[in-house]
Gaussian input, Z-matrix of N, CA and C with variables (Angstrom, degrees):
# hf/3-21g

backbone

0 1
 N
 C     1     B1
 C     2     B2     1     A1
 N     3     B3     2     A2     1     D1
 C     4     B4     3     A3     2     D2
 C     5     B5     4     A4     3     D3
 N     6     B6     5     A5     4     D4
 C     7     B7     6     A6     5     D5
 C     8     B8     7     A7     6     D6
 N     9     B9     8     A8     7     D7
 C    10    B10     9     A9     8     D8
 C    11    B11    10    A10     9     D9
 N    12    B12    11    A11    10    D10
 C    13    B13    12    A12    11    D11
 C    14    B14    13    A13    12    D12
 N    15    B15    14    A14    13    D13
 C    16    B16    15    A15    14    D14
 C    17    B17    16    A16    15    D15
 N    18    B18    17    A17    16    D16
 C    19    B19    18    A18    17    D17
 C    20    B20    19    A19    18    D18
 N    21    B21    20    A20    19    D19
 C    22    B22    21    A21    20    D20
 C    23    B23    22    A22    21    D21
 N    24    B24    23    A23    22    D22
 C    25    B25    24    A24    23    D23
 C    26    B26    25    A25    24    D24
 N    27    B27    26    A26    25    D25
 C    28    B28    27    A27    26    D26
 C    29    B29    28    A28    27    D27
 N    30    B30    29    A29    28    D28
 C    31    B31    30    A30    29    D29
 C    32    B32    31    A31    30    D30
 N    33    B33    32    A32    31    D31
 C    34    B34    33    A33    32    D32
 C    35    B35    34    A34    33    D33
 N    36    B36    35    A35    34    D34
 C    37    B37    36    A36    35    D35
 C    38    B38    37    A37    36    D36
 N    39    B39    38    A38    37    D37
 C    40    B40    39    A39    38    D38
 C    41    B41    40    A40    39    D39
 N    42    B42    41    A41    40    D40
 C    43    B43    42    A42    41    D41
 C    44    B44    43    A43    42    D42
 N    45    B45    44    A44    43    D43
 C    46    B46    45    A45    44    D44
 C    47    B47    46    A46    45    D45
 N    48    B48    47    A47    46    D46
 C    49    B49    48    A48    47    D47
 C    50    B50    49    A49    48    D48
 N    51    B51    50    A50    49    D49
 C    52    B52    51    A51    50    D50
 C    53    B53    52    A52    51    D51
 N    54    B54    53    A53    52    D52
 C    55    B55    54    A54    53    D53
 C    56    B56    55    A55    54    D54
 N    57    B57    56    A56    55    D55
 C    58    B58    57    A57    56    D56
 C    59    B59    58    A58    57    D57
 N    60    B60    59    A59    58    D58
 C    61    B61    60    A60    59    D59
 C    62    B62    61    A61    60    D60
 N    63    B63    62    A62    61    D61
 C    64    B64    63    A63    62    D62
 C    65    B65    64    A64    63    D63
 N    66    B66    65    A65    64    D64
 C    67    B67    66    A66    65    D65
 C    68    B68    67    A67    66    D66
 N    69    B69    68    A68    67    D67
 C    70    B70    69    A69    68    D68
 C    71    B71    70    A70    69    D69
 N    72    B72    71    A71    70    D70
 C    73    B73    72    A72    71    D71
 C    74    B74    73    A73    72    D72
 N    75    B75    74    A74    73    D73
 C    76    B76    75    A75    74    D74
 C    77    B77    76    A76    75    D75
 N    78    B78    77    A77    76    D76
 C    79    B79    78    A78    77    D77
 C    80    B80    79    A79    78    D78
 N    81    B81    80    A80    79    D79
 C    82    B82    81    A81    80    D80
 C    83    B83    82    A82    81    D81
 N    84    B84    83    A83    82    D82
 C    85    B85    84    A84    83    D83
 C    86    B86    85    A85    84    D84
 N    87    B87    86    A86    85    D85
 C    88    B88    87    A87    86    D86
 C    89    B89    88    A88    87    D87
 N    90    B90    89    A89    88    D88
 C    91    B91    90    A90    89    D89
 C    92    B92    91    A91    90    D90
 N    93    B93    92    A92    91    D91
 C    94    B94    93    A93    92    D92
 C    95    B95    94    A94    93    D93
 N    96    B96    95    A95    94    D94
 C    97    B97    96    A96    95    D95
 C    98    B98    97    A97    96    D96
 N    99    B99    98    A98    97    D97
 C   100   B100    99    A99    98    D98
 C   101   B101   100   A100    99    D99
 N   102   B102   101   A101   100   D100
 C   103   B103   102   A102   101   D101
 C   104   B104   103   A103   102   D102
 N   105   B105   104   A104   103   D103
 C   106   B106   105   A105   104   D104
 C   107   B107   106   A106   105   D105
 N   108   B108   107   A107   106   D106
 C   109   B109   108   A108   107   D107
 C   110   B110   109   A109   108   D108
 N   111   B111   110   A110   109   D109
 C   112   B112   111   A111   110   D110
 C   113   B113   112   A112   111   D111
 N   114   B114   113   A113   112   D112
 C   115   B115   114   A114   113   D113
 C   116   B116   115   A115   114   D114
 N   117   B117   116   A116   115   D115
 C   118   B118   117   A117   116   D116
 C   119   B119   118   A118   117   D117
 N   120   B120   119   A119   118   D118
 C   121   B121   120   A120   119   D119
 C   122   B122   121   A121   120   D120
 N   123   B123   122   A122   121   D121
 C   124   B124   123   A123   122   D122
 C   125   B125   124   A124   123   D123
 N   126   B126   125   A125   124   D124
 C   127   B127   126   A126   125   D125
 C   128   B128   127   A127   126   D126
 N   129   B129   128   A128   127   D127
 C   130   B130   129   A129   128   D128
 C   131   B131   130   A130   129   D129
 N   132   B132   131   A131   130   D130
 C   133   B133   132   A132   131   D131
 C   134   B134   133   A133   132   D132
 N   135   B135   134   A134   133   D133
 C   136   B136   135   A135   134   D134
 C   137   B137   136   A136   135   D135
 N   138   B138   137   A137   136   D136
 C   139   B139   138   A138   137   D137
 C   140   B140   139   A139   138   D138
 N   141   B141   140   A140   139   D139
 C   142   B142   141   A141   140   D140
 C   143   B143   142   A142   141   D141
 N   144   B144   143   A143   142   D142
 C   145   B145   144   A144   143   D143
 C   146   B146   145   A145   144   D144
 N   147   B147   146   A146   145   D145
 C   148   B148   147   A147   146   D146
 C   149   B149   148   A148   147   D147
 N   150   B150   149   A149   148   D148
 C   151   B151   150   A150   149   D149
 C   152   B152   151   A151   150   D150
 N   153   B153   152   A152   151   D151
 C   154   B154   153   A153   152   D152
 C   155   B155   154   A154   153   D153
 N   156   B156   155   A155   154   D154
 C   157   B157   156   A156   155   D155
 C   158   B158   157   A157   156   D156
 N   159   B159   158   A158   157   D157
 C   160   B160   159   A159   158   D158
 C   161   B161   160   A160   159   D159
 N   162   B162   161   A161   160   D160
 C   163   B163   162   A162   161   D161
 C   164   B164   163   A163   162   D162
 N   165   B165   164   A164   163   D163
 C   166   B166   165   A165   164   D164
 C   167   B167   166   A166   165   D165
 N   168   B168   167   A167   166   D166
 C   169   B169   168   A168   167   D167
 C   170   B170   169   A169   168   D168
 N   171   B171   170   A170   169   D169
 C   172   B172   171   A171   170   D170
 C   173   B173   172   A172   171   D171
 N   174   B174   173   A173   172   D172
 C   175   B175   174   A174   173   D173
 C   176   B176   175   A175   174   D174
 N   177   B177   176   A176   175   D175
 C   178   B178   177   A177   176   D176
 C   179   B179   178   A178   177   D177
 N   180   B180   179   A179   178   D178
 C   181   B181   180   A180   179   D179
 C   182   B182   181   A181   180   D180
 N   183   B183   182   A182   181   D181
 C   184   B184   183   A183   182   D182
 C   185   B185   184   A184   183   D183
 N   186   B186   185   A185   184   D184
 C   187   B187   186   A186   185   D185
 C   188   B188   187   A187   186   D186
 N   189   B189   188   A188   187   D187
 C   190   B190   189   A189   188   D188
 C   191   B191   190   A190   189   D189
 N   192   B192   191   A191   190   D190
 C   193   B193   192   A192   191   D191
 C   194   B194   193   A193   192   D192
 N   195   B195   194   A194   193   D193
 C   196   B196   195   A195   194   D194
 C   197   B197   196   A196   195   D195
 N   198   B198   197   A197   196   D196
 C   199   B199   198   A198   197   D197
 C   200   B200   199   A199   198   D198
 N   201   B201   200   A200   199   D199
 C   202   B202   201   A201   200   D200
 C   203   B203   202   A202   201   D201
 N   204   B204   203   A203   202   D202
 C   205   B205   204   A204   203   D203
 C   206   B206   205   A205   204   D204
 N   207   B207   206   A206   205   D205
 C   208   B208   207   A207   206   D206
 C   209   B209   208   A208   207   D207
 N   210   B210   209   A209   208   D208
 C   211   B211   210   A210   209   D209
 C   212   B212   211   A211   210   D210
 N   213   B213   212   A212   211   D211
 C   214   B214   213   A213   212   D212
 C   215   B215   214   A214   213   D213
 N   216   B216   215   A215   214   D214
 C   217   B217   216   A216   215   D215
 C   218   B218   217   A217   216   D216
 N   219   B219   218   A218   217   D217
 C   220   B220   219   A219   218   D218
 C   221   B221   220   A220   219   D219

   B1=1.4861
   B2=1.4878
   B3=1.4460
   B4=1.4681
   B5=1.5826
   B6=1.2058
   B7=1.5151
   B8=1.6362
   B9=1.3471
   B10=1.4964
   B11=1.5518
   B12=1.3310
   B13=1.6090
   B14=1.5224
   B15=1.2631
   B16=1.5459
   B17=1.4492
   B18=1.3105
   B19=1.5068
   B20=1.5761
   B21=1.4327
   B22=1.5173
   B23=1.4569
   B24=1.3368
   B25=1.5195
   B26=1.4658
   B27=1.3401
   B28=1.4905
   B29=1.5611
   B30=1.3277
   B31=1.4061
   B32=1.5549
   B33=1.3766
   B34=1.3839
   B35=1.4742
   B36=1.3916
   B37=1.5006
   B38=1.3958
   B39=1.3494
   B40=1.4229
   B41=1.6468
   B42=1.2938
   B43=1.4692
   B44=1.5434
   B45=1.3122
   B46=1.3904
   B47=1.5770
   B48=1.4547
   B49=1.4966
   B50=1.4965
   B51=1.3064
   B52=1.3929
   B53=1.5159
   B54=1.3548
   B55=1.4749
   B56=1.5778
   B57=1.3184
   B58=1.3724
   B59=1.4983
   B60=1.3352
   B61=1.4390
   B62=1.4870
   B63=1.3490
   B64=1.4046
   B65=1.5324
   B66=1.3812
   B67=1.4247
   B68=1.5046
   B69=1.3726
   B70=1.5145
   B71=1.3827
   B72=1.3028
   B73=1.4548
   B74=1.4625
   B75=1.3882
   B76=1.4051
   B77=1.5357
   B78=1.2071
   B79=1.5416
   B80=1.4631
   B81=1.2553
   B82=1.4739
   B83=1.5495
   B84=1.3948
   B85=1.3574
   B86=1.5404
   B87=1.2948
   B88=1.3633
   B89=1.4467
   B90=1.2841
   B91=1.4894
   B92=1.5163
   B93=1.4956
   B94=1.4081
   B95=1.4969
   B96=1.4031
   B97=1.5096
   B98=1.4793
   B99=1.4314
   B100=1.4412
   B101=1.5305
   B102=1.3080
   B103=1.4680
   B104=1.5279
   B105=1.2292
   B106=1.5235
   B107=1.4929
   B108=1.3305
   B109=1.4531
   B110=1.5393
   B111=1.2789
   B112=1.4554
   B113=1.5650
   B114=1.2998
   B115=1.4649
   B116=1.4894
   B117=1.4556
   B118=1.4446
   B119=1.4410
   B120=1.4258
   B121=1.4747
   B122=1.5790
   B123=1.3215
   B124=1.5008
   B125=1.5059
   B126=1.2696
   B127=1.4377
   B128=1.5267
   B129=1.3212
   B130=1.4519
   B131=1.6073
   B132=1.2999
   B133=1.4861
   B134=1.5987
   B135=1.3597
   B136=1.4936
   B137=1.5154
   B138=1.3570
   B139=1.4783
   B140=1.5684
   B141=1.3343
   B142=1.4417
   B143=1.5416
   B144=1.3233
   B145=1.4366
   B146=1.5748
   B147=1.3787
   B148=1.3318
   B149=1.5824
   B150=1.2648
   B151=1.5040
   B152=1.5667
   B153=1.2688
   B154=1.5422
   B155=1.5137
   B156=1.3437
   B157=1.3960
   B158=1.4968
   B159=1.4009
   B160=1.3778
   B161=1.5669
   B162=1.3257
   B163=1.3912
   B164=1.4681
   B165=1.4009
   B166=1.4157
   B167=1.6122
   B168=1.3152
   B169=1.4758
   B170=1.5378
   B171=1.4014
   B172=1.4602
   B173=1.4842
   B174=1.2975
   B175=1.3966
   B176=1.5364
   B177=1.3113
   B178=1.4328
   B179=1.4531
   B180=1.3168
   B181=1.4670
   B182=1.4311
   B183=1.4131
   B184=1.3813
   B185=1.6017
   B186=1.3981
   B187=1.4551
   B188=1.6940
   B189=1.2712
   B190=1.5091
   B191=1.5216
   B192=1.3297
   B193=1.4647
   B194=1.6439
   B195=1.2489
   B196=1.4851
   B197=1.5789
   B198=1.2372
   B199=1.5026
   B200=1.5329
   B201=1.2820
   B202=1.4812
   B203=1.4924
   B204=1.2931
   B205=1.5355
   B206=1.5262
   B207=1.2926
   B208=1.4585
   B209=1.5279
   B210=1.3743
   B211=1.5379
   B212=1.4283
   B213=1.2094
   B214=1.6107
   B215=1.4546
   B216=1.3320
   B217=1.4106
   B218=1.4573
   B219=1.4251
   B220=1.5108
   B221=1.4931
   A1=105.69
   A2=115.90
   A3=120.97
   A4=107.12
   A5=112.72
   A6=121.70
   A7=103.56
   A8=112.92
   A9=113.79
   A10=109.86
   A11=109.12
   A12=114.12
   A13=110.38
   A14=116.36
   A15=118.51
   A16=108.65
   A17=113.83
   A18=117.75
   A19=103.22
   A20=109.62
   A21=114.28
   A22=111.75
   A23=114.44
   A24=118.87
   A25=109.89
   A26=120.39
   A27=124.06
   A28=112.68
   A29=112.66
   A30=118.73
   A31=112.06
   A32=123.63
   A33=123.74
   A34=113.14
   A35=114.93
   A36=115.78
   A37=118.44
   A38=121.85
   A39=116.29
   A40=114.54
   A41=111.73
   A42=117.13
   A43=116.26
   A44=117.20
   A45=126.03
   A46=108.31
   A47=111.07
   A48=108.87
   A49=117.87
   A50=122.01
   A51=124.66
   A52=108.95
   A53=120.65
   A54=128.43
   A55=104.65
   A56=123.03
   A57=126.17
   A58=108.22
   A59=121.27
   A60=121.79
   A61=112.71
   A62=119.63
   A63=123.85
   A64=113.10
   A65=113.13
   A66=115.94
   A67=114.45
   A68=112.93
   A69=116.70
   A70=117.01
   A71=123.94
   A72=124.56
   A73=116.29
   A74=120.70
   A75=121.25
   A76=111.86
   A77=123.74
   A78=126.67
   A79=107.79
   A80=115.34
   A81=124.70
   A82=105.53
   A83=122.27
   A84=125.96
   A85=113.51
   A86=114.83
   A87=119.83
   A88=115.43
   A89=120.55
   A90=125.90
   A91=109.33
   A92=116.99
   A93=112.42
   A94=115.48
   A95=115.49
   A96=118.54
   A97=114.08
   A98=116.93
   A99=114.69
   A100=111.64
   A101=121.78
   A102=120.67
   A103=109.73
   A104=118.84
   A105=120.68
   A106=113.20
   A107=114.18
   A108=122.75
   A109=112.19
   A110=117.71
   A111=122.31
   A112=110.60
   A113=115.60
   A114=117.88
   A115=111.60
   A116=115.75
   A117=112.94
   A118=121.10
   A119=112.43
   A120=115.14
   A121=109.05
   A122=117.10
   A123=118.20
   A124=108.43
   A125=126.16
   A126=127.91
   A127=112.69
   A128=119.45
   A129=121.23
   A130=110.35
   A131=106.13
   A132=111.60
   A133=110.65
   A134=114.41
   A135=119.72
   A136=108.61
   A137=115.66
   A138=118.57
   A139=112.74
   A140=114.16
   A141=117.13
   A142=108.95
   A143=115.04
   A144=118.92
   A145=109.26
   A146=118.26
   A147=121.73
   A148=115.02
   A149=112.72
   A150=122.11
   A151=112.96
   A152=115.48
   A153=119.96
   A154=111.73
   A155=119.60
   A156=119.94
   A157=111.83
   A158=115.28
   A159=121.30
   A160=112.61
   A161=115.58
   A162=121.53
   A163=113.52
   A164=118.41
   A165=122.70
   A166=107.79
   A167=120.02
   A168=118.78
   A169=108.95
   A170=119.86
   A171=122.54
   A172=109.82
   A173=119.27
   A174=123.24
   A175=120.20
   A176=113.67
   A177=122.11
   A178=115.44
   A179=123.25
   A180=121.74
   A181=113.45
   A182=116.65
   A183=124.78
   A184=108.02
   A185=117.26
   A186=117.06
   A187=109.11
   A188=114.26
   A189=118.62
   A190=111.15
   A191=116.86
   A192=118.34
   A193=104.26
   A194=119.37
   A195=119.43
   A196=109.63
   A197=118.17
   A198=121.48
   A199=116.61
   A200=110.86
   A201=120.62
   A202=108.66
   A203=114.64
   A204=115.31
   A205=113.39
   A206=119.17
   A207=121.39
   A208=110.46
   A209=119.93
   A210=116.53
   A211=114.07
   A212=116.00
   A213=121.60
   A214=111.19
   A215=114.46
   A216=122.58
   A217=111.87
   A218=114.40
   A219=111.38
   A220=118.54
   D1=125.05
   D2=179.86
   D3=-97.39
   D4=148.31
   D5=-177.89
   D6=-97.74
   D7=141.05
   D8=173.42
   D9=-68.15
   D10=153.74
   D11=-176.96
   D12=-60.32
   D13=145.76
   D14=175.68
   D15=-65.19
   D16=142.72
   D17=179.98
   D18=-75.47
   D19=147.92
   D20=175.86
   D21=-73.01
   D22=144.08
   D23=-179.94
   D24=-59.50
   D25=136.66
   D26=172.22
   D27=-67.66
   D28=129.80
   D29=173.93
   D30=-74.26
   D31=145.51
   D32=164.70
   D33=-60.61
   D34=153.23
   D35=-177.63
   D36=-60.61
   D37=-26.23
   D38=179.99
   D39=-85.63
   D40=4.43
   D41=170.08
   D42=-98.55
   D43=3.94
   D44=179.32
   D45=-101.36
   D46=111.45
   D47=-173.51
   D48=-65.94
   D49=-17.72
   D50=-178.62
   D51=-74.76
   D52=-26.29
   D53=-179.36
   D54=-66.53
   D55=-37.16
   D56=-177.93
   D57=-64.98
   D58=-41.25
   D59=176.79
   D60=-66.38
   D61=-34.93
   D62=178.18
   D63=-67.12
   D64=-45.58
   D65=179.07
   D66=-82.48
   D67=-33.82
   D68=179.29
   D69=-54.12
   D70=-44.07
   D71=-175.71
   D72=-60.77
   D73=-51.00
   D74=177.90
   D75=-70.92
   D76=-21.70
   D77=175.49
   D78=-71.83
   D79=-42.03
   D80=-173.74
   D81=-69.70
   D82=-38.18
   D83=175.70
   D84=-65.96
   D85=-40.36
   D86=176.36
   D87=-66.96
   D88=-41.29
   D89=179.38
   D90=-70.03
   D91=-34.06
   D92=174.62
   D93=-70.81
   D94=-31.51
   D95=173.16
   D96=-62.95
   D97=-38.90
   D98=177.95
   D99=-74.90
   D100=-30.24
   D101=172.67
   D102=-66.32
   D103=-37.02
   D104=179.85
   D105=-66.45
   D106=-40.19
   D107=175.15
   D108=-63.52
   D109=-42.58
   D110=178.06
   D111=-65.03
   D112=-39.18
   D113=179.80
   D114=-71.72
   D115=-34.80
   D116=172.61
   D117=-68.84
   D118=-29.63
   D119=-176.24
   D120=-82.27
   D121=-35.50
   D122=-176.17
   D123=-86.50
   D124=-30.70
   D125=-172.12
   D126=-111.41
   D127=23.54
   D128=179.65
   D129=-64.42
   D130=146.46
   D131=177.98
   D132=-74.22
   D133=148.14
   D134=177.64
   D135=-76.20
   D136=144.09
   D137=174.30
   D138=-59.77
   D139=147.78
   D140=177.08
   D141=-76.80
   D142=142.75
   D143=-179.83
   D144=-59.83
   D145=166.54
   D146=177.85
   D147=-65.85
   D148=-29.71
   D149=179.80
   D150=-65.78
   D151=-19.92
   D152=178.61
   D153=-61.30
   D154=-36.48
   D155=179.09
   D156=-61.69
   D157=-41.87
   D158=177.31
   D159=-55.71
   D160=-45.74
   D161=-178.87
   D162=-65.05
   D163=-33.99
   D164=177.16
   D165=-73.17
   D166=-26.60
   D167=177.83
   D168=-76.12
   D169=-22.68
   D170=175.56
   D171=-63.72
   D172=-30.00
   D173=-175.89
   D174=-73.79
   D175=-6.89
   D176=179.54
   D177=-52.67
   D178=-42.16
   D179=177.08
   D180=-56.87
   D181=-44.26
   D182=-177.40
   D183=-65.37
   D184=-39.95
   D185=-179.09
   D186=-67.58
   D187=-40.12
   D188=176.39
   D189=-56.88
   D190=-43.28
   D191=-171.96
   D192=-78.69
   D193=-31.91
   D194=174.39
   D195=-66.05
   D196=-45.98
   D197=175.98
   D198=-61.76
   D199=-34.55
   D200=179.93
   D201=-71.06
   D202=-42.67
   D203=177.78
   D204=-70.99
   D205=-19.86
   D206=-178.22
   D207=-92.79
   D208=-2.31
   D209=172.94
   D210=-82.68
   D211=148.18
   D212=174.59
   D213=-64.47
   D214=147.93
   D215=174.28
   D216=-92.23
   D217=134.35
   D218=179.64
   D219=-70.11

């Protein structure tokens, strides 16, 4: 009478390489999101002063000339 072969011992989940791909992707996305949030909070741009709008309005003659130069001649 022959005996069936002994079953192989089961590995713990952290020893299976494919599990690291399954877990690694979402973990990487979460870490990247946290890093992005930290960069956004620490390195945010300062708001422009209210005088910046007046400076932008002073550029309107240049914008009109640029747009006039781009129009087709009849």
